[in-house]
GUTI-278490 format. One record per residue (C-alpha): x, y, z; residue number from 1; chain. Coordinates in steps of 0.1 Angstrom, whole numbers. Last residue first. Example, Ala and Ser with C-alpha at 12.3 -4.5 7.8 and 13.67 -1.06 7.14 Angstrom:
<nodes>
node c1->137; c2->-11; c3->71; k->2; c->A .
node c1->123; c2->-45; c3->78; k->1; c->A .
</nodes>
This chain:
<nodes>
node c1->154; c2->-45; c3->-127; k->243; c->A .
node c1->131; c2->-27; c3->-102; k->242; c->A .
node c1->137; c2->-11; c3->-69; k->241; c->A .
node c1->106; c2->4; c3->-52; k->240; c->A .
node c1->112; c2->30; c3->-24; k->239; c->A .
node c1->82; c2->40; c3->-3; k->238; c->A .
node c1->68; c2->72; c3->11; k->237; c->A .
node c1->35; c2->81; c3->26; k->236; c->A .
node c1->19; c2->114; c3->38; k->235; c->A .
node c1->-11; c2->117; c3->59; k->234; c->A .
node c1->-42; c2->140; c3->59; k->233; c->A .
node c1->-72; c2->155; c3->76; k->232; c->A .
node c1->-71; c2->128; c3->102; k->231; c->A .
node c1->-48; c2->141; c3->116; k->230; c->A .
node c1->-39; c2->178; c3->117; k->229; c->A .
node c1->-10; c2->177; c3->140; k->228; c->A .
node c1->20; c2->174; c3->116; k->227; c->A .
node c1->8; c2->160; c3->83; k->226; c->A .
node c1->5; c2->125; c3->97; k->225; c->A .
node c1->34; c2->101; c3->89; k->224; c->A .
node c1->34; c2->69; c3->69; k->223; c->A .
node c1->63; c2->47; c3->57; k->222; c->A .
node c1->47; c2->24; c3->31; k->221; c->A .
node c1->53; c2->-13; c3->37; k->220; c->A .
node c1->65; c2->-35; c3->8; k->219; c->A .
node c1->99; c2->-42; c3->25; k->218; c->A .
node c1->120; c2->-60; c3->-2; k->217; c->A .
node c1->144; c2->-88; c3->10; k->216; c->A .
node c1->137; c2->-110; c3->-20; k->215; c->A .
node c1->101; c2->-117; c3->-8; k->214; c->A .
node c1->78; c2->-93; c3->10; k->213; c->A .
node c1->55; c2->-88; c3->-20; k->212; c->A .
node c1->47; c2->-125; c3->-21; k->211; c->A .
node c1->38; c2->-125; c3->17; k->210; c->A .
node c1->17; c2->-93; c3->12; k->209; c->A .
node c1->0; c2->-110; c3->-18; k->208; c->A .
node c1->-9; c2->-139; c3->4; k->207; c->A .
node c1->-28; c2->-116; c3->28; k->206; c->A .
node c1->-32; c2->-132; c3->63; k->205; c->A .
node c1->-1; c2->-116; c3->77; k->204; c->A .
node c1->-10; c2->-82; c3->63; k->203; c->A .
node c1->-44; c2->-82; c3->81; k->202; c->A .
node c1->-77; c2->-89; c3->62; k->201; c->A .
node c1->-108; c2->-69; c3->72; k->200; c->A .
node c1->-140; c2->-86; c3->61; k->199; c->A .
node c1->-158; c2->-62; c3->37; k->198; c->A .
node c1->-185; c2->-40; c3->50; k->197; c->A .
node c1->-166; c2->-7; c3->48; k->196; c->A .
node c1->-191; c2->19; c3->62; k->195; c->A .
node c1->-166; c2->28; c3->89; k->194; c->A .
node c1->-142; c2->42; c3->64; k->193; c->A .
node c1->-161; c2->75; c3->55; k->192; c->A .
node c1->-152; c2->91; c3->89; k->191; c->A .
node c1->-122; c2->75; c3->106; k->190; c->A .
node c1->-122; c2->41; c3->123; k->189; c->A .
node c1->-106; c2->23; c3->95; k->188; c->A .
node c1->-79; c2->50; c3->97; k->187; c->A .
node c1->-66; c2->38; c3->130; k->186; c->A .
node c1->-67; c2->1; c3->121; k->185; c->A .
node c1->-50; c2->7; c3->87; k->184; c->A .
node c1->-22; c2->27; c3->105; k->183; c->A .
node c1->-15; c2->0; c3->131; k->182; c->A .
node c1->-18; c2->-29; c3->106; k->181; c->A .
node c1->12; c2->-12; c3->89; k->180; c->A .
node c1->6; c2->-3; c3->53; k->179; c->A .
node c1->10; c2->-20; c3->19; k->178; c->A .
node c1->26; c2->-18; c3->-15; k->177; c->A .
node c1->15; c2->-38; c3->-44; k->176; c->A .
node c1->32; c2->-50; c3->-76; k->175; c->A .
node c1->36; c2->-47; c3->-114; k->174; c->A .
node c1->70; c2->-42; c3->-130; k->173; c->A .
node c1->84; c2->-39; c3->-165; k->172; c->A .
node c1->53; c2->-24; c3->-182; k->171; c->A .
node c1->65; c2->-17; c3->-217; k->170; c->A .
node c1->60; c2->17; c3->-231; k->169; c->A .
node c1->26; c2->25; c3->-246; k->168; c->A .
node c1->17; c2->46; c3->-216; k->167; c->A .
node c1->46; c2->69; c3->-220; k->166; c->A .
node c1->76; c2->78; c3->-200; k->165; c->A .
node c1->97; c2->46; c3->-206; k->164; c->A .
node c1->103; c2->12; c3->-192; k->163; c->A .
node c1->69; c2->13; c3->-174; k->162; c->A .
node c1->62; c2->9; c3->-136; k->161; c->A .
node c1->28; c2->-5; c3->-124; k->160; c->A .
node c1->17; c2->0; c3->-88; k->159; c->A .
node c1->-13; c2->-13; c3->-69; k->158; c->A .
node c1->-20; c2->3; c3->-35; k->157; c->A .
node c1->-29; c2->-17; c3->-4; k->156; c->A .
node c1->-52; c2->-22; c3->26; k->155; c->A .
node c1->-53; c2->-60; c3->31; k->154; c->A .
node c1->-67; c2->-83; c3->6; k->153; c->A .
node c1->-95; c2->-99; c3->-13; k->152; c->A .
node c1->-127; c2->-81; c3->-2; k->151; c->A .
node c1->-108; c2->-48; c3->0; k->150; c->A .
node c1->-93; c2->-28; c3->28; k->149; c->A .
node c1->-97; c2->10; c3->23; k->148; c->A .
node c1->-73; c2->32; c3->5; k->147; c->A .
node c1->-59; c2->64; c3->20; k->146; c->A .
node c1->-70; c2->92; c3->-4; k->145; c->A .
node c1->-52; c2->107; c3->-34; k->144; c->A .
node c1->-24; c2->131; c3->-43; k->143; c->A .
node c1->3; c2->112; c3->-63; k->142; c->A .
node c1->41; c2->117; c3->-64; k->141; c->A .
node c1->68; c2->102; c3->-85; k->140; c->A .
node c1->103; c2->102; c3->-72; k->139; c->A .
node c1->135; c2->93; c3->-92; k->138; c->A .
node c1->152; c2->125; c3->-81; k->137; c->A .
node c1->152; c2->139; c3->-116; k->136; c->A .
node c1->115; c2->134; c3->-117; k->135; c->A .
node c1->93; c2->102; c3->-121; k->134; c->A .
node c1->66; c2->104; c3->-147; k->133; c->A .
node c1->28; c2->102; c3->-136; k->132; c->A .
node c1->-1; c2->79; c3->-139; k->131; c->A .
node c1->-35; c2->77; c3->-124; k->130; c->A .
node c1->-63; c2->57; c3->-109; k->129; c->A .
node c1->-83; c2->67; c3->-78; k->128; c->A .
node c1->-113; c2->76; c3->-98; k->127; c->A .
node c1->-120; c2->61; c3->-133; k->126; c->A .
node c1->-135; c2->27; c3->-132; k->125; c->A .
node c1->-140; c2->27; c3->-95; k->124; c->A .
node c1->-128; c2->0; c3->-71; k->123; c->A .
node c1->-143; c2->-9; c3->-38; k->122; c->A .
node c1->-128; c2->-10; c3->-2; k->121; c->A .
node c1->-151; c2->14; c3->16; k->120; c->A .
node c1->-126; c2->42; c3->16; k->119; c->A .
node c1->-119; c2->37; c3->-22; k->118; c->A .
node c1->-98; c2->10; c3->-38; k->117; c->A .
node c1->-64; c2->15; c3->-55; k->116; c->A .
node c1->-47; c2->25; c3->-87; k->115; c->A .
node c1->-11; c2->36; c3->-94; k->114; c->A .
node c1->8; c2->40; c3->-126; k->113; c->A .
node c1->44; c2->49; c3->-129; k->112; c->A .
node c1->60; c2->63; c3->-160; k->111; c->A .
node c1->98; c2->65; c3->-162; k->110; c->A .
node c1->117; c2->98; c3->-165; k->109; c->A .
node c1->143; c2->92; c3->-138; k->108; c->A .
node c1->153; c2->59; c3->-123; k->107; c->A .
node c1->172; c2->66; c3->-91; k->106; c->A .
node c1->205; c2->48; c3->-87; k->105; c->A .
node c1->211; c2->14; c3->-72; k->104; c->A .
node c1->230; c2->6; c3->-105; k->103; c->A .
node c1->215; c2->-28; c3->-115; k->102; c->A .
node c1->186; c2->-25; c3->-92; k->101; c->A .
node c1->174; c2->7; c3->-108; k->100; c->A .
node c1->154; c2->27; c3->-82; k->99; c->A .
node c1->120; c2->43; c3->-81; k->98; c->A .
node c1->110; c2->64; c3->-52; k->97; c->A .
node c1->73; c2->65; c3->-46; k->96; c->A .
node c1->57; c2->96; c3->-29; k->95; c->A .
node c1->21; c2->92; c3->-18; k->94; c->A .
node c1->0; c2->122; c3->-5; k->93; c->A .
node c1->-30; c2->109; c3->13; k->92; c->A .
node c1->-62; c2->128; c3->22; k->91; c->A .
node c1->-84; c2->107; c3->45; k->90; c->A .
node c1->-116; c2->97; c3->27; k->89; c->A .
node c1->-144; c2->110; c3->4; k->88; c->A .
node c1->-137; c2->107; c3->-33; k->87; c->A .
node c1->-135; c2->141; c3->-49; k->86; c->A .
node c1->-116; c2->130; c3->-80; k->85; c->A .
node c1->-88; c2->116; c3->-57; k->84; c->A .
node c1->-63; c2->111; c3->-86; k->83; c->A .
node c1->-42; c2->142; c3->-84; k->82; c->A .
node c1->-10; c2->133; c3->-100; k->81; c->A .
node c1->-22; c2->131; c3->-137; k->80; c->A .
node c1->-9; c2->116; c3->-168; k->79; c->A .
node c1->-28; c2->107; c3->-200; k->78; c->A .
node c1->-57; c2->83; c3->-205; k->77; c->A .
node c1->-57; c2->54; c3->-180; k->76; c->A .
node c1->-56; c2->17; c3->-188; k->75; c->A .
node c1->-77; c2->-3; c3->-163; k->74; c->A .
node c1->-64; c2->-27; c3->-138; k->73; c->A .
node c1->-86; c2->-43; c3->-112; k->72; c->A .
node c1->-58; c2->-70; c3->-110; k->71; c->A .
node c1->-21; c2->-72; c3->-119; k->70; c->A .
node c1->-5; c2->-103; c3->-103; k->69; c->A .
node c1->23; c2->-94; c3->-79; k->68; c->A .
node c1->60; c2->-87; c3->-89; k->67; c->A .
node c1->88; c2->-89; c3->-63; k->66; c->A .
node c1->105; c2->-56; c3->-55; k->65; c->A .
node c1->142; c2->-59; c3->-60; k->64; c->A .
node c1->163; c2->-51; c3->-29; k->63; c->A .
node c1->182; c2->-19; c3->-38; k->62; c->A .
node c1->172; c2->1; c3->-7; k->61; c->A .
node c1->181; c2->37; c3->-14; k->60; c->A .
node c1->163; c2->53; c3->15; k->59; c->A .
node c1->144; c2->86; c3->21; k->58; c->A .
node c1->146; c2->95; c3->-15; k->57; c->A .
node c1->151; c2->132; c3->-21; k->56; c->A .
node c1->129; c2->163; c3->-23; k->55; c->A .
node c1->102; c2->147; c3->-2; k->54; c->A .
node c1->66; c2->160; c3->-6; k->53; c->A .
node c1->44; c2->174; c3->19; k->52; c->A .
node c1->29; c2->202; c3->38; k->51; c->A .
node c1->-8; c2->206; c3->29; k->50; c->A .
node c1->-30; c2->233; c3->13; k->49; c->A .
node c1->-65; c2->219; c3->9; k->48; c->A .
node c1->-91; c2->224; c3->-19; k->47; c->A .
node c1->-75; c2->198; c3->-42; k->46; c->A .
node c1->-38; c2->194; c3->-32; k->45; c->A .
node c1->-19; c2->226; c3->-33; k->44; c->A .
node c1->16; c2->222; c3->-19; k->43; c->A .
node c1->32; c2->236; c3->11; k->42; c->A .
node c1->69; c2->228; c3->22; k->41; c->A .
node c1->68; c2->219; c3->59; k->40; c->A .
node c1->98; c2->195; c3->58; k->39; c->A .
node c1->119; c2->223; c3->43; k->38; c->A .
node c1->153; c2->206; c3->40; k->37; c->A .
node c1->181; c2->219; c3->63; k->36; c->A .
node c1->195; c2->185; c3->73; k->35; c->A .
node c1->178; c2->187; c3->106; k->34; c->A .
node c1->144; c2->192; c3->90; k->33; c->A .
node c1->150; c2->162; c3->67; k->32; c->A .
node c1->161; c2->141; c3->97; k->31; c->A .
node c1->130; c2->152; c3->117; k->30; c->A .
node c1->107; c2->138; c3->89; k->29; c->A .
node c1->129; c2->108; c3->85; k->28; c->A .
node c1->123; c2->98; c3->122; k->27; c->A .
node c1->86; c2->103; c3->115; k->26; c->A .
node c1->89; c2->79; c3->87; k->25; c->A .
node c1->95; c2->50; c3->110; k->24; c->A .
node c1->59; c2->53; c3->122; k->23; c->A .
node c1->49; c2->35; c3->154; k->22; c->A .
node c1->71; c2->59; c3->174; k->21; c->A .
node c1->48; c2->87; c3->162; k->20; c->A .
node c1->17; c2->74; c3->179; k->19; c->A .
node c1->35; c2->62; c3->210; k->18; c->A .
node c1->49; c2->96; c3->215; k->17; c->A .
node c1->16; c2->113; c3->207; k->16; c->A .
node c1->-2; c2->95; c3->235; k->15; c->A .
node c1->-22; c2->63; c3->243; k->14; c->A .
node c1->-34; c2->61; c3->207; k->13; c->A .
node c1->-66; c2->42; c3->199; k->12; c->A .
node c1->-85; c2->51; c3->232; k->11; c->A .
node c1->-71; c2->87; c3->228; k->10; c->A .
node c1->-89; c2->92; c3->195; k->9; c->A .
node c1->-65; c2->105; c3->169; k->8; c->A .
node c1->-69; c2->143; c3->166; k->7; c->A .
node c1->-95; c2->165; c3->150; k->6; c->A .
node c1->-87; c2->202; c3->146; k->5; c->A .
node c1->-110; c2->224; c3->167; k->4; c->A .
node c1->-81; c2->233; c3->190; k->3; c->A .
node c1->-65; c2->253; c3->164; k->2; c->A .
node c1->-34; c2->242; c3->143; k->1; c->A .
</nodes>
């Protein structure tokens, strides 16, 4: 990348080593490259070309994901992976690996819905909402923006998983996934996020985070910047195991 690319402010991140060591996913990035996978595969996401998605699950954690109350939910029409709708914010590619707790194997062909707040922590009736079907690897991918913190919780993304591949199939899981306080602090200082007037809530102070952390499940999304072009975009991955 050229020298004009924006980097994390030095007062936030002492150096790149500290920056990357804070993200467990960075180790997986190198693991994929070492295993011969193309960790720099390009995809088209809105007007940007970014390197992203994971061809396989980064972990096969079978700990069941605890359910969290479904709020701010609106039924979406049809499936779509690009849910940003031009909303301003840090570009975010989210990969969710879905596992069957009874077999510890990927669940293919199931519909996953996601919805979340915008950069200033508010929900929209149509933007930042979508649904897609998991592929043969059990992964479903969305192109969106990094969510801001809301009036009632830490930065999070809501997820609902269906028993089948259509919207009229039964919702068998509703939950939330979160981010490290490190990442939410960094991004809260980026353009479009500084106007968030809600009182910031950290994970430890969010009762939904406590609920989501039950049963041995880790509800924190692994996040890594798209190589050196932060804050243009980040990639996130999490495995969600459901019964």
